[in-house]
C-alpha positions in Angstrom: 106.5 129.6 -22.8 103.1 131.2 -23.5 101.1 133.7 -21.5 97.9 135.6 -22.1 98.7 138.9 -23.7 96.4 141.9 -24.5 97.7 144.7 -26.8 95.8 148.0 -26.6 96.5 149.6 -29.9 95.9 153.4 -29.7 98.6 154.3 -32.2 96.2 155.8 -34.7 92.9 156.6 -32.9 94.1 157.4 -29.4 92.0 156.3 -26.5 88.9 157.4 -24.5 86.9 155.7 -21.8 83.9 154.8 -24.0 86.2 153.4 -26.7 87.9 151.2 -24.2 84.6 149.9 -22.9 83.4 149.3 -26.5 86.6 147.5 -27.4 86.3 145.1 -24.4 82.7 144.4 -25.3 83.7 143.7 -28.9 86.4 141.4 -27.6 83.7 139.3 -25.9 82.8 140.9 -22.6 79.1 140.5 -21.6 77.5 143.7 -22.8 74.4 143.2 -20.6 76.5 143.0 -17.4 78.6 145.9 -18.5 75.6 148.1 -19.3 73.9 147.3 -16.0 77.0 148.2 -14.1 77.4 151.5 -15.9 73.7 152.4 -15.3 74.2 151.6 -11.6 76.7 154.5 -11.3 73.9 157.0 -11.2 72.9 155.7 -7.7 76.4 156.6 -6.3 77.5 159.6 -8.4 77.7 162.9 -6.5 76.7 164.7 -9.7 73.0 163.6 -9.1 72.4 162.8 -12.8 70.4 160.2 -14.6 72.1 158.0 -17.1 71.3 156.1 -20.3 73.7 153.7 -22.0 73.4 152.7 -25.6 75.5 149.9 -27.0 75.5 149.3 -30.7 77.6 148.5 -33.8 79.1 151.5 -35.6 81.0 151.9 -38.8 84.1 154.0 -39.0 85.6 154.4 -42.5 84.2 151.1 -43.5 85.3 149.1 -40.5 82.8 148.0 -37.7 83.3 148.3 -34.0 81.3 148.5 -30.8 80.1 152.0 -29.8 79.1 152.8 -26.2 77.2 156.1 -25.8 76.7 157.5 -22.4 73.9 160.1 -22.1 73.5 162.0 -18.8 70.7 164.4 -17.8 70.3 166.8 -14.9 74.0 166.7 -14.1 75.5 169.0 -11.4 79.2 169.6 -12.2 81.8 171.1 -9.8 81.9 168.2 -7.3 84.8 167.7 -4.8 87.4 165.0 -5.4 86.7 163.3 -2.1 83.0 162.9 -3.1 83.9 161.4 -6.4 86.2 158.8 -4.9 83.7 158.0 -2.1 81.0 157.4 -4.8 83.3 155.2 -6.8 84.2 153.1 -3.7 80.5 152.6 -2.8 79.7 151.7 -6.4 82.3 149.0 -6.9 81.6 147.6 -3.5 77.9 147.3 -4.5 78.9 145.5 -7.7 81.0 143.0 -5.7 83.9 143.2 -8.0 87.0 141.1 -7.4 89.7 142.9 -5.5 91.9 143.5 -8.6 89.1 145.1 -10.5 87.9 147.1 -7.6 91.4 148.4 -7.1 91.7 149.3 -10.7 88.5 151.4 -10.7 89.5 153.3 -7.6 93.1 153.8 -8.7 92.1 155.1 -12.2 89.7 157.6 -10.5 92.4 158.7 -8.1 94.8 159.3 -11.0 92.3 161.8 -12.5 91.6 163.5 -9.2 95.4 163.8 -8.4 96.1 165.3 -11.9 93.3 167.9 -11.5 94.5 168.8 -8.0 98.0 169.5 -9.2 96.7 171.6 -12.1 94.5 173.6 -9.8 97.1 174.0 -7.0 94.7 172.2 -4.6 94.5 168.8 -2.8 92.8 165.7 -3.9 90.1 166.1 -1.3 89.3 169.7 -2.0 89.8 170.1 -5.7 86.5 170.8 -7.6 86.0 168.7 -10.7 84.1 169.8 -13.7 84.2 167.4 -16.8 86.5 165.1 -14.9 83.9 164.6 -12.1 81.0 163.8 -14.5 78.9 160.7 -14.3 80.2 159.9 -17.8 83.7 159.5 -16.3 82.5 157.3 -13.5 80.4 155.1 -15.9 83.3 154.6 -18.3 85.7 153.5 -15.5 83.1 151.1 -14.0 82.3 149.7 -17.4 85.9 148.9 -18.1 86.4 147.3 -14.7 83.5 145.0 -15.2 84.4 144.1 -18.7 88.0 143.4 -17.6 86.7 141.1 -14.9 84.3 139.4 -17.3 87.2 138.6 -19.6 89.6 137.7 -16.7 92.1 140.2 -18.1 93.9 141.2 -14.9 94.3 137.8 -13.3 96.8 136.2 -15.7 97.4 138.5 -18.6 100.2 140.8 -19.7 98.8 144.1 -20.9 100.8 146.1 -23.5 100.1 149.4 -25.1 101.3 151.1 -28.2 102.4 154.7 -28.4 99.3 156.9 -27.9 98.1 159.1 -30.7 96.9 162.3 -28.9 95.7 164.2 -31.9 96.2 168.0 -32.2 94.6 171.3 -32.5 92.6 172.8 -29.6 90.1 171.5 -27.2 87.4 173.6 -25.5 86.1 172.8 -22.0 85.3 174.5 -18.7 88.7 176.1 -18.5 88.4 177.7 -21.9 90.4 176.8 -25.1 93.5 174.7 -24.5 95.9 172.8 -26.8 95.3 169.1 -27.4 96.2 167.0 -25.5 94.4 168.6 -22.6 96.4 169.7 -19.4 94.8 166.8 -17.4 95.8 164.2 -20.1 99.4 165.5 -20.0 99.5 165.5 -16.2 98.2 161.9 -16.0 100.7 160.7 -18.6 103.6 162.5 -16.9 106.0 159.9 -15.4 103.8 157.0 -16.5 106.4 155.5 -18.8 103.9 155.7 -21.7 104.8 157.5 -24.9 102.7 159.8 -27.1 102.7 161.0 -30.7 100.8 163.9 -32.2 98.2 163.6 -34.9 97.0 162.1 -37.2 94.3 164.7 -37.0 93.6 168.2 -35.8 91.3 166.9 -33.0 91.5 165.6 -29.4 92.1 161.8 -29.5 93.3 160.9 -26.0 91.0 161.9 -23.1 91.9 162.1 -19.4 89.6 159.1 -18.6 91.1 157.0 -21.3 94.7 157.6 -20.4 94.0 157.3 -16.6 92.8 153.8 -17.2 95.6 153.0 -19.6 98.3 154.1 -17.2 96.8 151.7 -14.7 96.9 148.8 -17.1 100.3 149.3 -18.8 103.6 150.7 -17.7 105.5 151.2 -21.0 104.7 151.6 -24.7 105.8 149.4 -27.6 106.5 150.3 -31.2 105.8 146.9 -32.7 103.5 144.1 -31.6 105.2 141.3 -29.5 105.5 137.8 -30.7 102.1 136.2 -30.1 99.5 133.8 -31.3 96.3 135.8 -31.8 93.1 134.5 -30.3 90.8 137.4 -30.7 90.4 141.1 -31.4 87.9 143.8 -30.6 87.2 147.4 -31.8 85.9 150.2 -29.7 84.3 153.0 -31.9 84.9 156.6 -31.0 82.3 159.3 -31.3 83.7 161.0 -34.4 84.0 159.6 -37.8 87.2 160.9 -39.5 87.8 160.8 -43.3 91.4 159.8 -43.2 91.5 156.9 -40.6 89.0 154.7 -38.8 88.3 156.0 -35.4 88.6 152.7 -33.7 90.6 151.6 -30.7 91.9 148.1 -31.4 92.4 145.4 -28.7 94.2 142.3 -29.7 94.3 139.3 -27.4 96.5 136.3 -27.8 99.1 134.0 -26.3 102.4 135.8 -26.1 105.6 133.8 -26.6 108.6 134.9 -24.7 112.0 133.2 -25.2 115.0 133.6 -22.9 117.4 136.4 -23.5 120.2 135.6 -26.1 123.8 136.8 -26.1 126.9 135.8 -28.0 129.7 133.9 -26.3 132.9 132.3 -27.6 133.8 128.7 -27.0 137.5 127.7 -26.8 138.4 124.0 -27.0 141.5 122.0 -27.1 142.4 118.2 -26.7 145.3 117.1 -24.5 146.4 113.5 -23.9 149.7 113.9 -22.1 149.1 116.5 -19.4 149.1 115.6 -15.7 145.9 116.5 -13.7 147.7 119.0 -11.5 148.8 121.0 -14.5 145.3 121.1 -15.9 144.0 122.2 -12.5 146.5 125.0 -12.3 145.5 126.1 -15.8 141.8 126.1 -14.9 142.5 128.6 -12.0 144.6 130.8 -14.3 141.8 130.8 -16.9 139.2 131.9 -14.4 141.6 134.6 -13.1 141.9 136.0 -16.6 138.1 136.3 -17.2 136.8 132.9 -18.3 133.1 132.5 -17.7 133.3 128.8 -17.3 135.9 126.0 -17.7 135.2 122.3 -18.2 137.5 119.4 -18.4 135.9 116.4 -20.2 137.5 112.9 -20.1 137.8 111.5 -23.6 139.6 108.9 -25.7 142.0 110.4 -28.3 143.6 108.8 -31.3 145.3 105.4 -30.9 142.8 104.9 -28.0 144.9 107.1 -25.7 143.0 108.5 -22.7 143.0 112.3 -22.5 140.9 115.4 -21.8 138.9 118.0 -23.7 139.4 121.4 -22.1 136.5 123.8 -22.9 136.4 127.5 -22.0 133.5 129.9 -22.3 134.4 133.5 -22.6 133.6 136.9 -24.2 135.2 138.1 -27.4 137.7 140.3 -25.8 139.1 137.4 -23.8 139.7 135.0 -26.7 143.3 135.9 -27.4 144.5 135.9 -23.7 142.7 132.7 -22.8 143.9 130.9 -26.0 147.5 131.9 -25.1 147.1 130.4 -21.6 145.8 127.1 -23.0 148.7 126.9 -25.5 151.3 127.9 -22.9 150.1 126.2 -19.7 148.8 122.8 -21.1 151.1 122.6 -24.1 148.2 122.7 -26.7 149.2 122.8 -30.3 146.0 124.7 -31.2 142.7 126.0 -29.9 139.4 125.7 -31.7 137.2 128.9 -31.4 133.5 128.8 -32.0 131.0 131.7 -31.8 127.8 130.6 -30.1 124.4 132.0 -29.2 123.7 131.6 -25.5 120.2 131.6 -24.1 120.2 133.0 -20.6 117.7 133.9 -17.9 118.1 137.1 -15.8 120.1 136.4 -12.7 120.5 138.6 -9.5 122.4 138.4 -6.3 120.9 139.0 -2.9 122.4 138.6 0.6 120.3 136.7 3.0 120.7 136.7 6.8 120.5 133.2 8.2 120.1 132.3 11.9 122.7 129.8 13.0 121.9 129.0 16.6 122.1 132.4 18.4 124.2 133.9 15.6 123.5 135.3 12.2 125.4 134.6 9.1 125.3 136.2 5.7 124.8 134.1 2.6 124.7 135.3 -1.0 122.0 133.7 -3.1 121.7 133.7 -6.9 118.2 134.2 -8.1 117.1 133.2 -11.6 113.9 134.5 -13.2 111.9 133.2 -16.1 111.0 135.5 -19.0 107.8 136.6 -17.2 109.8 137.7 -14.1 108.8 134.8 -11.9 111.4 133.1 -9.7 112.9 130.0 -11.3 115.6 129.0 -8.8 117.3 130.3 -5.7 120.9 129.0 -5.3 123.1 129.8 -2.3 126.7 130.7 -3.0 129.0 127.7 -2.3 131.9 129.6 -0.8 129.6 131.4 1.7 128.1 128.1 2.8 131.5 126.4 3.2 132.7 129.3 5.4 129.7 129.0 7.6 129.9 125.2 7.6 133.5 125.3 8.9 132.8 128.1 11.4 129.7 126.6 13.0 130.3 122.9 12.3 127.1 122.2 10.4 126.4 120.6 7.1 126.2 122.4 3.7 122.8 120.8 3.2 121.4 122.3 6.4 122.7 125.8 5.5 121.4 125.5 2.0 117.9 124.5 3.2 117.8 127.4 5.7 118.9 129.9 3.1 116.5 128.9 0.4 113.6 128.8 2.9 114.3 132.4 4.0 115.0 133.7 0.5 111.8 132.2 -0.8 109.8 134.2 1.7 111.6 137.4 1.1 112.0 137.5 -2.6 109.4 139.1 -4.9 109.9 140.5 -8.4 109.9 144.2 -7.3 112.8 143.5 -4.9 114.7 141.6 -7.6 114.6 144.5 -10.1 116.6 146.6 -7.6 119.3 143.9 -7.0 122.7 143.9 -8.6 123.3 141.3 -11.4 
């Protein structure tokens, strides 16, 4: 199965808002549309500044990427958080962004404001923002939102990020000299699930705006690229040009291939041709009682054309000896073949569903299977629960099954499933 995948590689150069905009443009987003949207932020920004956006190709240690420069004049810093979020909401509404992209821009802005409020011991409405409330910040977020929409990134694409290089040394801003990464960057990343690494230079590499957007796009970091078929790449150039590494944020787009999960199981097998069916049935029950995952009895013709059965048992390694003993003892087998097999499996979860039966309610367990992307593949009601209800209320298994599946289909979503027991 294949799905659109975007890898944001900030493992060397870190990430900033302008680099992310540049990378998306380099990946193919319409630079004219992005620029116009970024320029429009001056109409809604509470900082009352004018803005100029320059988009060009830039070389960093021999490699070329897209550089987005945001120049603001006459800016008034120290705005309230509530004014920044109000300006952002008006701006994205004016741009008529799709709901996903509008929500992204607003949420990224709120992440920054919340972090600043925590650091200043204030509230999101009252906190006064300095660099974080600049027109530059607003323009970068809007530019990324528009570029993402132009590339249809959020509609059907899995976004993955590498570990974030945050640089080192010290950074100077309105609150004096602080260690890099800045306090706001650390606060935004706290609890996000993303990982960081220091270096590879004595300079700030990850900015609050960059990580605020990244935490909205991805929920965990990877060490290695996933299995994927690459369809494109883009580079967003940072402001500085370092001598030891290219200051480029790399975006790699492709078709990710996810297989099912694989575990190892043991397959026990024996042939019998002189064992009555009731003895085989009793042996099956005993095998399940002692930990068999599955037991199958397959009719077959044995040597000299005698009819018989192949008894096949699926189990874990620690059950092999016990279950082999049961086969030898209970069905009179002279030997058991043991095979080690890979088993491809999909995640399965159990949920109890309340089903209306007349004026009463009955509880049915359902098994829910997911595909590798977390989408529901199948909902299967538990047979024993349905049989109990069928006998108690004198209705068919088919009716109970249809009712249960219909209710479960409405209730189930991937967030619920992750909290269920396997």
